[in-house]
Structures are given as structure tokens and as C-alpha cells.
VOPAGU-2260 file (C-alpha; in pm, 1 decimal, decimal comma):
REM VOPAGU-2260
SITE   aa  ch    i         X         Y         Z
SITE  MET   A    0    -609,8    2149,4   -3866,9
SITE  THR   A    1    -333,9    2024,3   -3622,0
SITE  VAL   A    2    -457,9    2075,9   -3286,6
SITE  ARG   A    3    -131,0    2150,0   -3069,6
SITE  ILE   A    4    -141,5    2018,6   -2698,3
SITE  GLY   A    5      48,4    2114,4   -2404,2
SITE  MET   A    6      35,6    1835,8   -2113,2
SITE  LEU   A    7      14,8    1953,4   -1756,4
SITE  GLY   A    8     152,5    1645,3   -1574,9
SITE  ALA   A    9     411,6    1377,2   -1595,7
SITE  GLY   A   10     294,1    1098,6   -1404,2
SITE  PHE   A   11      63,3     779,0   -1487,3
SITE  ILE   A   12    -239,9     953,4   -1616,3
SITE  ALA   A   13     -18,7    1181,9   -1826,9
SITE  ASP   A   14     149,8     905,0   -1975,9
SITE  ARG   A   15    -201,5     729,8   -2065,2
SITE  TYR   A   16    -318,4    1040,0   -2214,4
SITE  LEU   A   17      -5,1    1080,9   -2446,9
SITE  VAL   A   18     -36,0     689,8   -2553,3
SITE  ALA   A   19    -385,6     773,7   -2641,5
SITE  LEU   A   20    -301,1    1097,6   -2829,4
SITE  GLU   A   21     -64,5     892,6   -3041,3
SITE  ASP   A   22    -382,3     755,4   -3179,5
SITE  VAL   A   23    -540,8    1078,8   -3281,5
SITE  LYS   A   24    -527,2    1218,8   -3618,8
SITE  GLY   A   25    -463,8    1584,7   -3616,5
SITE  ALA   A   26    -327,8    1571,5   -3273,8
SITE  GLU   A   27      63,2    1704,8   -3183,2
SITE  VAL   A   28     185,4    1725,1   -2852,5
SITE  THR   A   29     415,4    2040,4   -2837,5
SITE  ALA   A   30     485,9    2106,4   -2484,3
SITE  VAL   A   31     489,9    1904,7   -2136,8
SITE  PHE   A   32     515,4    2043,1   -1783,5
SITE  SER   A   33     614,7    1892,9   -1444,5
SITE  ALA   A   34     704,2    2091,2   -1140,7
SITE  ARG   A   35     992,8    1828,7   -1130,1
SITE  LYS   A   36    1142,2    1927,0   -1457,3
SITE  GLU   A   37    1318,4    1596,4   -1482,8
SITE  ARG   A   38    1002,3    1398,9   -1491,5
SITE  ALA   A   39     852,4    1635,3   -1767,1
SITE  LEU   A   40    1199,5    1562,6   -1969,8
SITE  ASP   A   41    1170,4    1166,6   -1931,2
SITE  LEU   A   42     808,1    1180,3   -2019,6
SITE  ALA   A   43     858,1    1416,2   -2304,3
SITE  ALA   A   44    1159,4    1176,3   -2440,8
SITE  ARG   A   45     942,2     842,4   -2436,9
SITE  ARG   A   46     616,1     989,1   -2575,1
SITE  ALA   A   47     665,6    1336,1   -2753,2
SITE  PRO   A   48    1037,0    1398,6   -2812,9
SITE  ASN   A   49     954,0    1730,7   -3015,2
SITE  ALA   A   50     783,2    1875,1   -2708,5
SITE  ARG   A   51     944,4    2174,2   -2508,1
SITE  VAL   A   52     952,8    2110,3   -2129,7
SITE  TYR   A   53     864,0    2338,0   -1895,5
SITE  ASP   A   54     820,9    2352,2   -1489,8
SITE  ASN   A   55     578,1    2656,8   -1482,1
SITE  MET   A   56     224,3    2584,2   -1570,0
SITE  ALA   A   57     146,9    2959,4   -1679,0
SITE  ALA   A   58     452,8    2960,2   -1915,1
SITE  LEU   A   59     343,3    2644,8   -2091,0
SITE  ALA   A   60     -23,9    2769,7   -2131,3
SITE  ALA   A   61     135,8    3089,3   -2257,7
SITE  ASP   A   62     328,2    2915,7   -2528,8
SITE  PRO   A   63     212,8    3024,7   -2881,2
SITE  ALA   A   64     281,4    2672,2   -3015,6
SITE  VAL   A   65     -14,9    2529,5   -2774,2
SITE  ASP   A   66    -359,4    2542,9   -2863,7
SITE  MET   A   67    -507,7    2315,3   -2596,1
SITE  VAL   A   68    -373,0    2221,5   -2254,0
SITE  VAL   A   69    -473,6    1878,6   -2090,2
SITE  ILE   A   70    -447,0    1882,5   -1709,8
SITE  ALA   A   71    -333,0    1579,2   -1556,6
SITE  LEU   A   72    -230,1    1669,4   -1213,5
SITE  PRO   A   73    -346,1    1591,6    -846,9
SITE  ASN   A   74    -697,6    1705,1    -765,6
SITE  GLU   A   75    -569,3    1995,3    -538,5
SITE  VAL   A   76    -391,3    2176,5    -827,9
SITE  HIS   A   77    -678,0    2148,0   -1065,4
SITE  VAL   A   78    -810,3    2503,0    -986,3
SITE  GLU   A   79    -486,2    2669,5   -1024,7
SITE  ALA   A   80    -430,5    2490,3   -1341,7
SITE  VAL   A   81    -736,9    2586,4   -1500,9
SITE  LYS   A   82    -717,7    2951,8   -1404,1
SITE  ALA   A   83    -372,9    2944,1   -1580,1
SITE  VAL   A   84    -505,1    2789,3   -1900,9
SITE  ALA   A   85    -774,5    3013,1   -1880,3
SITE  ALA   A   86    -582,5    3344,7   -1846,9
SITE  ALA   A   87    -391,4    3244,6   -2154,9
SITE  GLY   A   88    -714,7    3183,7   -2368,2
SITE  LYS   A   89    -652,3    2819,7   -2442,7
SITE  GLY   A   90    -874,1    2529,4   -2443,5
SITE  VAL   A   91    -889,0    2313,0   -2137,9
SITE  VAL   A   92    -934,9    1953,6   -2077,5
SITE  CYS   A   93    -931,0    1828,0   -1706,3
SITE  THR   A   94    -908,0    1487,4   -1573,1
SITE  LYS   A   95   -1151,5    1356,2   -1342,6
SITE  PRO   A   96   -1281,4    1423,2   -1095,2
SITE  LEU   A   97   -1308,0    1784,1   -1197,9
SITE  ALA   A   98   -1220,3    1932,8    -835,3
SITE  ARG   A   99   -1208,5    1809,3    -460,0
SITE  ASN   A  100   -1555,7    1909,6    -418,7
SITE  GLY   A  101   -1875,2    2103,2    -571,1
SITE  GLU   A  102   -1759,6    2454,1    -445,0
SITE  GLU   A  103   -1421,1    2421,5    -623,0
SITE  ALA   A  104   -1576,4    2256,6    -934,2
SITE  ARG   A  105   -1823,4    2546,2    -954,8
SITE  GLU   A  106   -1550,5    2778,7    -922,7
SITE  ILE   A  107   -1356,2    2614,7   -1224,8
SITE  LEU   A  108   -1673,6    2637,1   -1437,5
SITE  ALA   A  109   -1705,3    2999,1   -1369,9
SITE  VAL   A  110   -1334,2    3051,2   -1462,9
SITE  VAL   A  111   -1387,3    2897,5   -1813,7
SITE  THR   A  112   -1731,1    3052,9   -1845,3
SITE  GLU   A  113   -1582,0    3416,5   -1772,3
SITE  ALA   A  114   -1295,4    3349,2   -1983,8
SITE  GLY   A  115   -1481,1    3210,0   -2273,0
SITE  VAL   A  116   -1255,5    2904,7   -2329,1
SITE  TRP   A  117   -1358,6    2579,9   -2461,0
SITE  HIS   A  118   -1351,8    2293,3   -2191,2
SITE  GLY   A  119   -1371,0    1909,7   -2204,3
SITE  TYR   A  120   -1415,7    1681,1   -1895,2
SITE  ALA   A  121   -1195,0    1388,4   -1951,3
SITE  GLU   A  122   -1396,2    1103,2   -1804,5
SITE  ASN   A  123   -1278,0     799,5   -1972,7
SITE  SER   A  124   -1542,8     585,5   -1877,4
SITE  ALA   A  125   -1811,3     765,1   -2073,5
SITE  PHE   A  126   -1586,3     684,3   -2405,2
SITE  ALA   A  127   -1486,0     310,5   -2312,9
SITE  PRO   A  128   -1611,3     100,2   -2625,3
SITE  ASN   A  129   -1756,3    -186,7   -2416,4
SITE  ILE   A  130   -1978,5      87,9   -2217,5
SITE  VAL   A  131   -2058,2     297,0   -2500,7
SITE  LYS   A  132   -2190,6     -27,9   -2700,9
SITE  VAL   A  133   -2433,1     -33,3   -2420,6
SITE  PHE   A  134   -2518,3     328,0   -2417,0
SITE  ASP   A  135   -2590,3     278,8   -2807,9
SITE  MET   A  136   -2799,8      -6,3   -2790,4
SITE  LEU   A  137   -3006,9     163,5   -2511,3
SITE  ALA   A  138   -3065,7     463,6   -2735,0
SITE  ALA   A  139   -3172,7     197,8   -3003,8
SITE  GLY   A  140   -3444,4      97,6   -2770,2
SITE  SER   A  141   -3326,6    -293,3   -2783,2
SITE  ALA   A  142   -3381,7    -352,9   -2418,1
SITE  GLY   A  143   -3632,7    -110,7   -2328,7
SITE  LYS   A  144   -3622,3     145,3   -2054,5
SITE  PRO   A  145   -3311,1     103,6   -1833,3
SITE  LEU   A  146   -3420,5      79,4   -1447,0
SITE  THR   A  147   -3138,4      -1,3   -1247,6
SITE  LEU   A  148   -2721,4      -0,6   -1263,5
SITE  ARG   A  149   -2501,7    -184,8   -1048,1
SITE  ALA   A  150   -2151,9     -59,0   -1089,2
SITE  ARG   A  151   -1832,2    -158,9    -918,4
SITE  GLU   A  152   -1447,0     -28,9    -961,4
SITE  ALA   A  153   -1194,7    -177,9    -747,9
SITE  HIS   A  154    -814,0    -251,8    -726,2
SITE  SER   A  155    -519,7    -273,6    -462,5
SITE  GLY   A  156    -476,6     101,8    -412,6
SITE  PRO   A  157    -344,2     398,0    -593,2
SITE  HIS   A  158      18,2     403,5    -749,5
SITE  ALA   A  159      72,8     779,1    -640,3
SITE  PRO   A  160     145,6     889,6    -288,3
SITE  HIS   A  161     -79,4    1200,6    -331,3
SITE  PHE   A  162    -407,7     965,9    -354,5
SITE  TRP   A  163    -357,6     844,3     -19,6
SITE  ASP   A  164    -377,0    1219,0     137,0
SITE  ALA   A  165    -745,3    1245,5     177,3
SITE  GLU   A  166    -753,5    1575,2     333,3
SITE  THR   A  167    -541,7    1721,3      41,1
SITE  ALA   A  168    -678,6    1502,5    -264,6
SITE  GLY   A  169   -1066,8    1589,0    -120,9
SITE  GLY   A  170   -1130,9    1232,4     -46,2
SITE  GLY   A  171   -1054,6     853,8     -94,0
SITE  ALA   A  172   -1175,6     594,6    -297,9
SITE  LEU   A  173   -1543,0     713,9    -341,6
SITE  LEU   A  174   -1399,2    1043,8    -513,3
SITE  ASP   A  175   -1131,1     889,4    -704,5
SITE  MET   A  176   -1343,2     592,6    -861,2
SITE  GLY   A  177   -1706,0     678,2    -785,6
SITE  CYS   A  178   -1670,9     961,4   -1029,0
SITE  HIS   A  179   -1652,2     726,8   -1306,3
SITE  MET   A  180   -1985,5     526,7   -1238,1
SITE  VAL   A  181   -2182,2     858,4   -1136,8
SITE  GLU   A  182   -2128,5     966,4   -1492,2
SITE  VAL   A  183   -2175,6     613,8   -1666,6
SITE  ALA   A  184   -2523,1     610,4   -1450,8
SITE  ARG   A  185   -2613,2     986,8   -1566,5
SITE  ILE   A  186   -2556,8     890,5   -1916,7
SITE  VAL   A  187   -2753,8     542,7   -1882,7
SITE  PHE   A  188   -3060,2     729,6   -1713,1
SITE  GLY   A  189   -3032,4    1043,1   -1894,7
SITE  LYS   A  190   -2835,4    1386,7   -1766,7
SITE  ASP   A  191   -3174,2    1550,2   -1763,4
SITE  ASN   A  192   -3281,0    1305,3   -1522,5
SITE  PRO   A  193   -3103,4    1449,6   -1210,0
SITE  VAL   A  194   -2995,3    1253,5    -916,3
SITE  THR   A  195   -3226,0    1375,2    -635,6
SITE  GLU   A  196   -3098,3    1214,5    -313,2
SITE  VAL   A  197   -2796,5     948,4    -216,0
SITE  PHE   A  198   -2720,6     733,5      83,7
SITE  ALA   A  199   -2357,5     597,3     133,7
SITE  HIS   A  200   -2125,1     413,6     378,4
SITE  GLY   A  201   -1769,0     438,7     351,9
SITE  ALA   A  202   -1472,7     290,9     582,0
SITE  THR   A  203   -1110,8     234,1     592,4
SITE  LEU   A  204   -1067,9    -152,0     624,8
SITE  ILE   A  205    -700,4    -200,9     541,8
SITE  HIS   A  206    -515,0     104,9     457,8
SITE  ALA   A  207    -532,3     279,9     812,8
SITE  ASP   A  208    -160,9     317,0     765,7
SITE  LYS   A  209    -170,9     503,7     462,1
SITE  THR   A  210    -467,4     709,9     464,3
SITE  SER   A  211    -775,5     863,1     689,2
SITE  GLY   A  212    -972,8     860,7     388,0
SITE  GLU   A  213   -1215,4     561,0     295,2
SITE  ASP   A  214   -1056,3     258,0     111,4
SITE  THR   A  215   -1388,0     107,9      54,9
SITE  ALA   A  216   -1716,3     260,3      -6,4
SITE  VAL   A  217   -2075,7     234,0    -133,2
SITE  ALA   A  218   -2347,8     445,9    -260,6
SITE  LEU   A  219   -2706,4     445,4    -362,4
SITE  LEU   A  220   -2808,1     696,8    -616,2
SITE  LYS   A  221   -3180,4     785,4    -668,4
SITE  PHE   A  222   -3289,4     963,4    -988,3
SITE  ALA   A  223   -3613,2    1193,6   -1046,8
SITE  GLY   A  224   -3737,8     925,5   -1272,4
SITE  GLY   A  225   -3743,5     636,9   -1007,0
SITE  GLU   A  226   -3447,1     489,3   -1141,8
SITE  TYR   A  227   -3152,2     397,7    -911,2
SITE  ALA   A  228   -2793,2     320,2    -916,5
SITE  THR   A  229   -2551,8     113,4    -658,8
SITE  LEU   A  230   -2189,7     197,9    -679,8
SITE  GLU   A  231   -1920,3      14,8    -509,9
SITE  THR   A  232   -1559,3     147,4    -490,4
SITE  SER   A  233   -1276,1     -41,5    -314,8
SITE  TRP   A  234    -902,6       9,2    -312,1
SITE  ILE   A  235    -856,7    -332,9    -110,8
SITE  GLU   A  236    -913,8    -583,1    -393,6
SITE  LYS   A  237    -633,0    -782,4    -524,8
SITE  GLY   A  238    -554,9    -896,4    -875,6
SITE  GLY   A  239    -571,2    -635,4   -1097,6
SITE  MET   A  240    -824,0    -371,4   -1208,1
SITE  GLN   A  241   -1208,9    -446,4   -1199,8
SITE  LEU   A  242   -1441,5    -240,6   -1372,8
SITE  ARG   A  243   -1791,4    -390,5   -1389,2
SITE  HIS   A  244   -2137,7    -244,3   -1487,3
SITE  GLU   A  245   -2472,8    -429,2   -1473,9
SITE  ILE   A  246   -2785,0    -271,0   -1637,4
SITE  THR   A  247   -3125,3    -413,8   -1586,7
SITE  ALA   A  248   -3394,7    -264,7   -1827,5
SITE  SER   A  249   -3763,7    -328,2   -1880,0
SITE  GLU   A  250   -3654,9    -547,5   -2206,5
SITE  GLY   A  251   -3329,3    -675,5   -2122,5
SITE  ARG   A  252   -3002,4    -635,6   -1945,3
SITE  PHE   A  253   -2642,3    -590,9   -2004,0
SITE  VAL   A  254   -2313,8    -657,7   -1834,0
SITE  THR   A  255   -1966,7    -508,1   -1872,2
SITE  ASP   A  256   -1655,4    -653,9   -1720,6
SITE  THR   A  257   -1293,8    -546,0   -1774,5
SITE  MET   A  258   -1165,0    -847,3   -1617,5
SITE  SER   A  259   -1309,5   -1076,2   -1862,7
SITE  THR   A  260   -1026,3    -991,0   -2088,1
SITE  SER   A  261    -981,0   -1154,6   -2453,1
SITE  VAL   A  262    -620,6   -1302,0   -2352,3
SITE  TRP   A  263    -504,3   -1487,2   -2031,2
SITE  GLY   A  264    -233,0   -1735,1   -1932,6
SITE  PHE   A  265     -33,5   -1868,5   -1682,4
SITE  VAL   A  266     333,6   -1758,0   -1695,7
SITE  GLU   A  267     581,5   -1842,4   -1456,5
SITE  ASN   A  268     820,4   -1568,5   -1568,8
SITE  PRO   A  269     730,7   -1190,9   -1633,5
SITE  GLY   A  270     629,2   -1097,7   -1996,8
SITE  GLY   A  271     607,0    -701,0   -1979,2
SITE  TYR   A  272     327,3    -478,1   -1873,9
SITE  LEU   A  273     -12,1    -652,6   -1835,4
SITE  VAL   A  274    -263,6    -381,5   -1702,0
SITE  GLU   A  275    -291,6    -120,4   -1450,6
SITE  LYS   A  276    -244,3    -239,8   -1098,3
SITE  ALA   A  277    -214,6    -573,2   -1217,6
SITE  ASP   A  278     -44,5    -686,4    -849,9
SITE  ARG   A  279     144,4    -987,5   -1020,0
SITE  GLU   A  280     334,3   -1054,5   -1320,7
SITE  THR   A  281     339,6   -1435,2   -1284,3
SITE  GLY   A  282      98,1   -1694,9   -1237,8
SITE  TRP   A  283    -243,3   -1668,0   -1407,0
SITE  VAL   A  284    -250,0   -1347,0   -1577,5
SITE  PHE   A  285    -517,5   -1133,7   -1738,0
SITE  PRO   A  286    -341,1    -869,9   -1993,9
SITE  VAL   A  287    -560,5    -596,2   -2166,7
SITE  PRO   A  288    -475,8    -528,5   -2517,6
SITE  GLU   A  289    -452,3    -182,2   -2638,1
SITE  GLU   A  290    -537,4     -56,3   -2294,1
SITE  ALA   A  291    -554,0     308,1   -2363,3
SITE  ARG   A  292    -833,3     213,8   -2632,8
SITE  SER   A  293   -1011,4     -49,5   -2417,8
SITE  TYR   A  294   -1049,9     210,6   -2123,6
SITE  GLY   A  295   -1168,3     477,2   -2363,5
SITE  PHE   A  296    -864,2     721,5   -2334,7
SITE  SER   A  297    -807,7     707,8   -2707,0
SITE  GLN   A  298   -1151,6     770,9   -2779,8
SITE  GLU   A  299   -1221,9    1059,4   -2568,6
SITE  MET   A  300    -889,4    1215,0   -2651,7
SITE  ARG   A  301   -1014,3    1181,3   -3017,3
SITE  HIS   A  302   -1346,7    1325,0   -2935,6
SITE  PHE   A  303   -1189,1    1636,0   -2736,1
SITE  VAL   A  304    -943,4    1721,2   -3053,0
SITE  GLU   A  305   -1226,5    1685,4   -3301,3
SITE  ALA   A  306   -1463,1    1906,1   -3106,6
SITE  PHE   A  307   -1205,3    2166,6   -3021,0
SITE  ALA   A  308   -1112,4    2167,0   -3388,6
SITE  LEU   A  309   -1454,0    2235,9   -3489,3
SITE  GLY   A  310   -1534,6    2487,1   -3214,9
SITE  GLU   A  311   -1817,5    2262,3   -3071,9
SITE  LEU   A  312   -1850,7    2205,5   -2685,9
SITE  PRO   A  313   -1767,1    1816,2   -2639,2
SITE  ARG   A  314   -2038,6    1603,7   -2503,6
SITE  GLU   A  315   -1858,2    1568,5   -2179,8
SITE  ASN   A  316   -1758,4    1936,9   -2046,6
SITE  PHE   A  317   -1714,0    2100,9   -1730,9
SITE  THR   A  318   -2092,4    2112,8   -1659,2
SITE  ASP   A  319   -2089,8    1749,8   -1615,6
SITE  GLY   A  320   -1796,6    1760,3   -1364,3
SITE  VAL   A  321   -1950,6    1986,2   -1147,1
SITE  VAL   A  322   -2262,0    1773,7   -1113,8
SITE  VAL   A  323   -2055,6    1461,3   -1072,0
SITE  ASN   A  324   -1877,0    1649,5    -768,3
SITE  GLU   A  325   -2215,8    1779,7    -636,0
SITE  ILE   A  326   -2326,6    1410,7    -626,6
SITE  ILE   A  327   -2016,7    1301,2    -448,4
SITE  ASP   A  328   -2038,2    1552,4    -206,7
SITE  ALA   A  329   -2380,6    1434,1    -123,7
SITE  CYS   A  330   -2242,4    1101,8     -59,3
SITE  TYR   A  331   -1984,6    1220,3     185,9
SITE  ARG   A  332   -2246,4    1398,6     364,7
SITE  SER   A  333   -2439,6    1080,6     392,0
SITE  ILE   A  334   -2148,0     896,2     525,2
SITE  ALA   A  335   -2113,0    1149,1     791,5
SITE  SER   A  336   -2491,7    1168,4     881,5
SITE  ARG   A  337   -2575,5     798,5     800,7
SITE  ARG   A  338   -2882,5     940,2     642,5
SITE  TRP   A  339   -3028,6    1015,9     294,1
SITE  GLU   A  340   -2894,7    1324,8     161,1
SITE  PRO   A  341   -3026,8    1549,1    -112,4
SITE  VAL   A  342   -2818,7    1634,9    -395,9
SITE  SER   A  343   -2742,6    2007,5    -452,8
SITE  GLY   A  344   -2789,5    2021,1    -890,2
SITE  GLY   A  345   -2782,5    1658,9    -930,1
């Protein structure tokens, strides 16, 4: 079965998803949308030359040559986009975070539930091969019971202007990147083991000229089983993308770190694309081979296409997105109150 895919969005993440879909057997991109049609035309020419191009979301969703729609749009458009796709009765994948807050996330889940449409939550960290290897080894009992997790995601700041508008986007670095680490922690400690309360701090340390949101934040998550996770997010760190996890278990530990690449070098002249948010192209460089695979984009898209073809709900779906948004909401309440805050849902 060929799953025909419509892409809502023509920015960086849409481009990454289309690269990832090139790696997926049984997937065909048949339509691309952007509110600025010239951007959709450019992206389609580069990644999906046979795709139809739209500047209307509902029209793309209604296209009979589209079976599943992938939403790769700014946070503030997710509710509208999901409604358009659900109204057309199509399957839908939405990029992270699912929404700007828990209220919107619950609305999105209600929309797809009422419409009876298939849904997937595109949290690529849950599919990144190095992290999945840890999941598998923990599941096999190799290190005993996982007890603590420390995670850090950091870079020098977003590449798209809409991220900096915290009021419109729903938050700053904590929402943008904390959602990745929250979901990894939920998988490590068990999705049936809810986060009960959180403590968080956030500040704007460098980018006050660009945003009223936090460019740096730290959060502590307590789980019902007694485990805890410490999460650090940063938009102020130079030198490329850092994605690191340290997991301590009763009989072992694990570390993943994307800065420890299999290729590094010193160059005096640019040599092409290195990695997302590399900051510089010369000097000591640390390129990431097969970035779409290394970061889990290819694997998540393969899983979604296969699950959709089988009519099965994927292991990451909108229910997970709701829980993540509710945990992040509690973190923002804690930043404001300077106290531990309970999590609604968890």
C-alpha cells in the first residue's frame, strides 16, 4: 500500500520531514502547502517535484490524492490545521509540541477523537536511534530499574522568527525543546508512571532584544514511582546542537550525546551543510552524517506510515502530546510561582 502524504508547511522542519520521507518505503508526497505559495513551490521543486502545491490548508486536506497530512507549521496554527485535516477525514501527524498549552492540546485531541481520524505525534527524540537503543536495553533489564534522568538540549537560538514571539508561540526554549526531553523521560520511566509535580526556573539571559520568553530554563520532574528527571534547555549555547541524556539505573547507566559525532575535522573553508544550528562552517567542525536518521526523523516517519497503512494507532500519538503539554504548563506555573506545582494529567 502506498500512503499518499500532504505536507502542511515549507520551512526547516517540513524540509527535514520530506528528507526523512525519502527514506520510507510506501510513502509518496503528493501535496505541499505554504501560506506563501512561492515557498511551497520552492520546497516541492527540491524535495517532491510531482507534488501539487497549495496555499490553502483545507484544499490540500480535501485533495483525494492525499491520505495522511503532516503538520509542520508554527505552534499557533496547529489547532486550525488539525481541524482542517479532521474535517476532511484524513489521518494526521503533528510536529512537536502538539499545541501551545494543555488546553489547546486537549482541544486538538477532542477534534480527532470526535472525527474518528488516525493521529500521530511527531516527537523525533522518541525515535532517535541512540536513544531507542537505550530504551531497548532498559526494556531487556540490562541495567536494572531506571532511577534518574538528566537531559540537556541547547543551541544558539531558533532559525525562524516565529519562535522568538513567545506570546504567539506559547513559550520560549522550555516549550520548544523541553517537550523532547519530557517525552524521553516518560518513556524511560514508563508512560503509566505519571509526573506528579514539577519545579522550574526560566530566564532571558541574552536574547531580551528578540524575545520576552525564556532563552534558558531548567525543570525538575517527579514521577509517581519516585524517579526524577532534570531537564535543561538553552537558546544561548554556541557551537551547534547539543542533545544529551544521562540515565542512572539500579544496575548501570547510559549516556547519549549527539556532539560526540563519528566525524570531526578542522577546515579553513566551508564544506557544505554540517548540522542544524552549526553556527560556523570553518575551524573545528562536527558534521552529523545522515542527520534525518541520526535525529530520528526517518524512523518516526517510517513508523507513522507503517502504522497508518495497518490502521494501527502509532506509539506516539496525540494522547502523548497532551500529557507533554500539561507537564510543560506545570513548569511555566512553577516559574511564575517559584514553587513546586502539581501536574494535571501527567
